[in-house]
N, C-alpha and C positions, 0 to 999 in steps of 0.2 A: 332376203336375196333376191338379187336383181333378177334371175329368170322366173322364179316364182313370179313376183310382181309383173312381169312384163306379158306371163301367161295369163294370169288373172286380168289384166288390162284388157286383152284381145277377147278373152271370153267373156267379159262382160260387154263390149263394144258388139260383137257377134249376137249376144244375146239381145241386145236392146234391137237391132235391126230385126231379129226375128220377130220379136214381139209387136214392133212397128207392122210388121208385115201382115202377121195374123189379126191384128188390129182391123185390116181391111184399106190400108192405103192405096191410093191409086198409082199408077204410074207415073205421074209426072211428080208425086210427094215423094216416091222413091228413090228419084234421080236425085233429089236432094241430096241422099245417104252415098252417094257413090264416091265422093271424096271422102268420106270417113272409112268406108270400106277399102280404099284404095291405101288411105294411110293405114289402115291396119293389116292389109296385105303386106307392103313395105316393111310395117314394124316385123311382122313373122318371118319374111323372108331374112331381113337383119339378123333376128335373134337365132335364125336355123344357120346362118352363116357363122355367125360368132361362136355356137355351140360346136359346129362343125371344126374350127380354127382352134378353139382353145376348150374344148369338150374334155380332152384328158386333164387338162389343168382344174378344171372345174370338178371333175370326179375326185382329184386327187386331194381337192380342197374342202370337200363337203362330206360330212358325216352325218348319218343319222342320231340324233339326239341319244348320247350315252353310249352308241357304237363306235366300233374303231373305224379306222378310215380303211376304205377298200384295197383289196391287192390290186396291182397294173400288170400290164404285156404277160397276159396268159400266153403260153405256145401250146401246144400239140405235136406229138410225132406218133405217127404208127409204126411199131416195131412188129415186123412180120414173123418172126418164129422163136420163140412163141407168140402168140397172138396176142399185143396188149397195145393199148395206148398210154402212153407218158405224158404230163402234165408238167409245166413249169412256170411258175409266176414270180412276181417281186412283191413283197409286203409291203402294205400301206405305210407311210411314214407318220409316226408320231401316234399317240391314242396307247390304249393299254389292248393289246393283242392277245387272246390266251390261243387262237388257233385257228384254221382254215376249213371250211366245207366246201367240196366239190359238189356241185349238180350235174345231174346228166339227163338227156333225152335222146330217146332211141328212134329213130324214125319218124321225127316232129311229134313226137307224145309229151304227155305231161314232162317238167323236168321234177328230178325227185334225187334226193343225197344220195352220194354213191359211196359204199364205204362207210367207215367212221370218222369223227372228228379226227384232225390232224392237228396235234399241237405246234407250237412254236418251236425251234424256230425254221422246222420244216417247211419248204415250199414246193415240194414235188409231190407227185400222186401217181402210181401206176396202175391204170384201170386192167386187170386180167379178165374183166369178166365181156368180152367183146367176142362176137362172130361175123362173118365174112357176110357182104351184101348187105349190110346196114349202115344207116347214116347216124353217127353219133354227134352228139351238141354238148358243148360243157361251159361253165361260169364257176368260178371261184368268190366266196365272202369269206371275210373275216369275221369272227366271233368273239367276243367276252362275256361277262356274268351279265351285262346289261342287256345287250341283242346282238344282231346280226347287222356287217356294215350293207351298204349299197353294193351291189354286183363288181365285180371287177370290170374294169374299163372294155374289155372287148370278150366276145362269147367265141368261141374255137368250134370248128367243123372238121369231123373226121369222116370219110367215106370207106370203111374197107371191102 
């Protein structure tokens, strides 16, 4: 996979320089590594730019071994009366999706599964367990008998 290979290459370059610094190289010897570090920085910048520009396509096309493709375009809406947060997403294309799981964080805490598993073809969830003056964050994954997908291509935040 291209992204993993690039990240591995960058990690190896940084590790090499760190090892040489720990070995006690002089300043003049370290100056020789500036071109390599600059090249690594440019590689990292190009990789980040590519991921920003094509990240959604990347997430759509990458699945964990055996897991379904992740959902995309997660949206959330606060419903005032009675208080609830309605979520909707698009199921990932292809793969054997048995359903989806919604994960929720309250006020920056750990993400935990909200509610029960949601069987296909349903792509909505209504969280009725919300209170005023809290920050709720959500992400959605697809699942099958093998595993869970990567998270949806975005996390949504609602402040009540």
